[in-house]
BALOBA-1460 file (C-alpha; in Angstrom, 3 decimals):
// residues 168
<rec num="1" residu="m" x="73.825" y="54.910" z="-0.444"/>
<rec num="2" residu="a" x="73.424" y="53.302" z="-3.843"/>
<rec num="3" residu="g" x="72.448" y="55.549" z="-6.694"/>
<rec num="4" residu="k" x="73.194" y="58.894" z="-5.068"/>
<rec num="5" residu="k" x="76.206" y="59.550" z="-7.332"/>
<rec num="6" residu="p" x="75.419" y="60.402" z="-10.972"/>
<rec num="7" residu="f" x="77.622" y="57.598" z="-12.305"/>
<rec num="8" residu="g" x="77.673" y="55.389" z="-9.230"/>
<rec num="9" residu="n" x="76.104" y="52.163" z="-8.234"/>
<rec num="10" residu="p" x="73.057" y="50.718" z="-9.999"/>
<rec num="11" residu="v" x="69.692" y="51.610" z="-8.519"/>
<rec num="12" residu="p" x="66.802" y="49.125" z="-8.227"/>
<rec num="13" residu="v" x="63.955" y="49.934" z="-10.592"/>
<rec num="14" residu="s" x="61.502" y="49.771" z="-7.668"/>
<rec num="15" residu="d" x="63.314" y="52.711" z="-6.003"/>
<rec num="16" residu="l" x="63.067" y="54.768" z="-9.178"/>
<rec num="17" residu="a" x="59.390" y="53.883" z="-9.631"/>
<rec num="18" residu="s" x="58.647" y="54.777" z="-5.998"/>
<rec num="19" residu="e" x="60.310" y="58.168" z="-6.424"/>
<rec num="20" residu="i" x="58.104" y="58.850" z="-9.443"/>
<rec num="21" residu="l" x="54.822" y="57.348" z="-8.189"/>
<rec num="22" residu="d" x="54.880" y="58.419" z="-4.540"/>
<rec num="23" residu="p" x="54.335" y="62.170" z="-5.156"/>
<rec num="24" residu="v" x="51.593" y="61.445" z="-7.699"/>
<rec num="25" residu="l" x="49.754" y="59.082" z="-5.339"/>
<rec num="26" residu="r" x="50.116" y="61.509" z="-2.442"/>
<rec num="27" residu="k" x="48.640" y="64.342" z="-4.489"/>
<rec num="28" residu="r" x="45.814" y="62.435" z="-6.181"/>
<rec num="29" residu="a" x="44.810" y="59.879" z="-3.538"/>
<rec num="30" residu="g" x="46.549" y="61.079" z="-0.377"/>
<rec num="31" residu="i" x="48.179" y="57.668" z="-0.085"/>
<rec num="32" residu="s" x="51.776" y="56.458" z="-0.285"/>
<rec num="33" residu="v" x="53.314" y="53.637" z="-2.300"/>
<rec num="34" residu="g" x="54.590" y="52.147" z="0.965"/>
<rec num="35" residu="l" x="51.044" y="51.671" z="2.276"/>
<rec num="36" residu="v" x="49.922" y="49.980" z="-0.923"/>
<rec num="37" residu="q" x="52.994" y="47.723" z="-0.985"/>
<rec num="38" residu="s" x="52.629" y="46.810" z="2.708"/>
<rec num="39" residu="w" x="48.879" y="46.188" z="2.537"/>
<rec num="40" residu="e" x="49.318" y="42.401" z="2.821"/>
<rec num="41" residu="e" x="51.394" y="42.805" z="5.987"/>
<rec num="42" residu="i" x="48.823" y="45.191" z="7.444"/>
<rec num="43" residu="v" x="45.621" y="43.205" z="6.821"/>
<rec num="44" residu="g" x="47.024" y="39.721" z="6.294"/>
<rec num="45" residu="p" x="47.196" y="37.583" z="3.161"/>
<rec num="46" residu="r" x="43.565" y="36.439" z="3.309"/>
<rec num="47" residu="l" x="42.153" y="39.977" z="3.100"/>
<rec num="48" residu="a" x="44.924" y="41.379" z="0.912"/>
<rec num="49" residu="l" x="43.884" y="39.164" z="-2.012"/>
<rec num="50" residu="k" x="40.383" y="40.635" z="-2.031"/>
<rec num="51" residu="s" x="41.019" y="44.246" z="-0.945"/>
<rec num="52" residu="r" x="43.279" y="47.220" z="-1.585"/>
<rec num="53" residu="p" x="43.578" y="50.746" z="-0.181"/>
<rec num="54" residu="e" x="42.175" y="53.309" z="-2.609"/>
<rec num="55" residu="k" x="42.749" y="56.691" z="-0.989"/>
<rec num="56" residu="i" x="42.909" y="58.647" z="2.223"/>
<rec num="57" residu="q" x="40.300" y="61.391" z="2.559"/>
<rec num="58" residu="w" x="41.434" y="64.160" z="4.868"/>
<rec num="59" residu="p" x="38.745" y="66.424" z="6.372"/>
<rec num="60" residu="r" x="38.857" y="70.032" z="5.228"/>
<rec num="61" residu="r" x="40.192" y="72.552" z="7.709"/>
<rec num="62" residu="m" x="38.633" y="75.995" z="7.431"/>
<rec num="63" residu="h" x="41.340" y="77.679" z="9.507"/>
<rec num="64" residu="e" x="44.861" y="76.783" z="10.541"/>
<rec num="65" residu="d" x="43.723" y="76.928" z="14.172"/>
<rec num="66" residu="d" x="41.207" y="74.105" z="13.719"/>
<rec num="67" residu="p" x="42.143" y="70.953" z="15.673"/>
<rec num="68" residu="f" x="43.547" y="67.928" z="13.854"/>
<rec num="69" residu="e" x="40.943" y="65.380" z="12.795"/>
<rec num="70" residu="p" x="41.905" y="61.885" z="11.608"/>
<rec num="71" residu="a" x="41.239" y="60.931" z="7.989"/>
<rec num="72" residu="t" x="39.093" y="58.243" z="6.398"/>
<rec num="73" residu="l" x="40.801" y="55.363" z="4.610"/>
<rec num="74" residu="v" x="38.815" y="54.209" z="1.571"/>
<rec num="75" residu="v" x="39.315" y="50.510" z="0.859"/>
<rec num="76" residu="a" x="38.082" y="48.652" z="-2.218"/>
<rec num="77" residu="c" x="36.826" y="45.140" z="-1.434"/>
<rec num="78" residu="e" x="35.331" y="42.177" z="-3.217"/>
<rec num="79" residu="g" x="32.323" y="40.278" z="-1.931"/>
<rec num="80" residu="l" x="32.721" y="38.525" z="1.377"/>
<rec num="81" residu="a" x="36.021" y="40.283" z="2.117"/>
<rec num="82" residu="a" x="34.017" y="43.449" z="2.822"/>
<rec num="83" residu="l" x="32.250" y="41.696" z="5.692"/>
<rec num="84" residu="h" x="35.524" y="40.358" z="7.105"/>
<rec num="85" residu="l" x="37.138" y="43.784" z="6.788"/>
<rec num="86" residu="q" x="34.168" y="45.417" z="8.507"/>
<rec num="87" residu="h" x="34.557" y="43.071" z="11.478"/>
<rec num="88" residu="e" x="38.280" y="43.813" z="11.690"/>
<rec num="89" residu="t" x="37.946" y="47.585" z="11.201"/>
<rec num="90" residu="g" x="39.392" y="48.554" z="14.586"/>
<rec num="91" residu="e" x="42.409" y="46.309" z="14.184"/>
<rec num="92" residu="v" x="43.055" y="47.483" z="10.598"/>
<rec num="93" residu="i" x="42.861" y="51.134" z="11.655"/>
<rec num="94" residu="g" x="45.318" y="50.463" z="14.465"/>
<rec num="95" residu="r" x="47.740" y="48.674" z="12.132"/>
<rec num="96" residu="v" x="47.557" y="51.406" z="9.473"/>
<rec num="97" residu="n" x="48.177" y="54.068" z="12.116"/>
<rec num="98" residu="a" x="51.131" y="52.062" z="13.441"/>
<rec num="99" residu="f" x="52.478" y="51.793" z="9.892"/>
<rec num="100" residu="l" x="52.084" y="55.537" z="9.291"/>
<rec num="101" residu="g" x="53.556" y="56.388" z="12.685"/>
<rec num="102" residu="f" x="50.746" y="58.574" z="14.027"/>
<rec num="103" residu="n" x="46.983" y="58.565" z="14.555"/>
<rec num="104" residu="a" x="46.194" y="59.466" z="10.934"/>
<rec num="105" residu="i" x="43.169" y="57.235" z="10.268"/>
<rec num="106" residu="g" x="39.982" y="57.460" z="12.295"/>
<rec num="107" residu="r" x="37.492" y="55.700" z="10.027"/>
<rec num="108" residu="l" x="37.429" y="53.029" z="7.361"/>
<rec num="109" residu="r" x="35.083" y="53.345" z="4.381"/>
<rec num="110" residu="i" x="34.547" y="50.143" z="2.419"/>
<rec num="111" residu="v" x="33.679" y="50.355" z="-1.274"/>
<rec num="112" residu="q" x="32.633" y="47.115" z="-2.941"/>
<rec num="113" residu="k" x="34.180" y="46.728" z="-6.386"/>
<rec num="114" residu="p" x="36.308" y="44.205" z="-8.262"/>
<rec num="115" residu="v" x="39.909" y="44.090" z="-7.107"/>
<rec num="116" residu="a" x="42.172" y="42.835" z="-9.870"/>
<rec num="117" residu="s" x="45.292" y="41.050" z="-8.716"/>
<rec num="118" residu="a" x="48.061" y="39.458" z="-10.739"/>
<rec num="119" residu="s" x="48.466" y="36.719" z="-8.148"/>
<rec num="120" residu="a" x="44.954" y="35.411" z="-8.854"/>
<rec num="121" residu="a" x="46.020" y="34.070" z="-12.255"/>
<rec num="122" residu="p" x="46.884" y="30.368" z="-12.128"/>
<rec num="123" residu="r" x="50.559" y="29.536" z="-12.464"/>
<rec num="124" residu="p" x="51.569" y="27.457" z="-15.466"/>
<rec num="125" residu="r" x="52.433" y="23.881" z="-14.557"/>
<rec num="126" residu="p" x="55.937" y="22.734" z="-15.509"/>
<rec num="127" residu="r" x="56.194" y="19.920" z="-18.021"/>
<rec num="128" residu="q" x="57.199" y="16.367" z="-17.070"/>
<rec num="129" residu="l" x="60.939" y="15.716" z="-17.164"/>
<rec num="130" residu="t" x="62.394" y="13.175" z="-19.557"/>
<rec num="131" residu="d" x="64.333" y="10.194" z="-18.191"/>
<rec num="132" residu="s" x="67.660" y="11.728" z="-19.202"/>
<rec num="133" residu="e" x="66.775" y="15.034" z="-17.501"/>
<rec num="134" residu="r" x="65.752" y="13.173" z="-14.335"/>
<rec num="135" residu="k" x="69.007" y="11.168" z="-14.301"/>
<rec num="136" residu="k" x="71.116" y="14.287" z="-14.842"/>
<rec num="137" residu="l" x="69.295" y="16.097" z="-12.009"/>
<rec num="138" residu="s" x="69.699" y="13.109" z="-9.669"/>
<rec num="139" residu="g" x="73.398" y="12.966" z="-10.460"/>
<rec num="140" residu="t" x="73.775" y="16.682" z="-9.744"/>
<rec num="141" residu="v" x="72.159" y="16.595" z="-6.297"/>
<rec num="142" residu="g" x="72.985" y="12.973" z="-5.461"/>
<rec num="143" residu="l" x="76.114" y="13.788" z="-3.422"/>
<rec num="144" residu="i" x="74.253" y="16.002" z="-0.941"/>
<rec num="145" residu="e" x="74.077" y="14.202" z="2.411"/>
<rec num="146" residu="d" x="71.071" y="15.962" z="3.972"/>
<rec num="147" residu="e" x="67.937" y="14.246" z="2.645"/>
<rec num="148" residu="g" x="65.661" y="17.255" z="3.161"/>
<rec num="149" residu="l" x="68.026" y="19.602" z="1.358"/>
<rec num="150" residu="r" x="68.553" y="17.081" z="-1.457"/>
<rec num="151" residu="a" x="64.788" y="16.661" z="-1.930"/>
<rec num="152" residu="s" x="64.244" y="20.436" z="-1.924"/>
<rec num="153" residu="l" x="66.988" y="21.003" z="-4.472"/>
<rec num="154" residu="e" x="65.608" y="18.199" z="-6.615"/>
<rec num="155" residu="r" x="62.138" y="19.814" z="-6.610"/>
<rec num="156" residu="l" x="63.687" y="23.196" z="-7.421"/>
<rec num="157" residu="g" x="65.723" y="21.722" z="-10.265"/>
<rec num="158" residu="a" x="62.686" y="19.883" z="-11.629"/>
<rec num="159" residu="s" x="60.616" y="23.078" z="-11.657"/>
<rec num="160" residu="i" x="63.406" y="25.033" z="-13.380"/>
<rec num="161" residu="i" x="64.080" y="22.369" z="-15.991"/>
<rec num="162" residu="g" x="60.338" y="21.743" z="-16.452"/>
<rec num="163" residu="s" x="59.661" y="25.424" z="-17.159"/>
<rec num="164" residu="r" x="62.155" y="25.445" z="-20.047"/>
<rec num="165" residu="q" x="61.217" y="24.472" z="-23.567"/>
<rec num="166" residu="r" x="62.149" y="20.903" z="-24.471"/>
<rec num="167" residu="k" x="65.019" y="20.706" z="-26.954"/>
<rec num="168" residu="s" x="63.923" y="19.036" z="-30.176"/>
């Protein structure tokens, strides 16, 4: 496995960050990085934009002999997403439990608050290509026979060239 040797293969930064953040999140919020990262797959893209898991609240056990009780998942939501999440509570609980691998969550508690997301910021629009840039791009992809592939590569090239600064 990559990164297990002291001077071995390079390790992705996300693996290093997960190793550092996972124990902290487990201790402070009872939640794992994997659940936060997979939230969109669990609830779907529509709800994932307006919600995020905050913490898992486990019930206190007075004795070791007490039976296991499922926890409560606290989810932060914005506006109308809280209503949608409330209607899909049973399905979300089932999906979270399937993700965790056991019947860990029994309830969902929704807390309405702003959910900041980096994906909500509008993407910058690429600039218009000059005639010479357009001709060069057409010449580069012009020999590709498949029209769909050629058009896709032309759009990709236009977005890459358009995101660069124009040479003066």
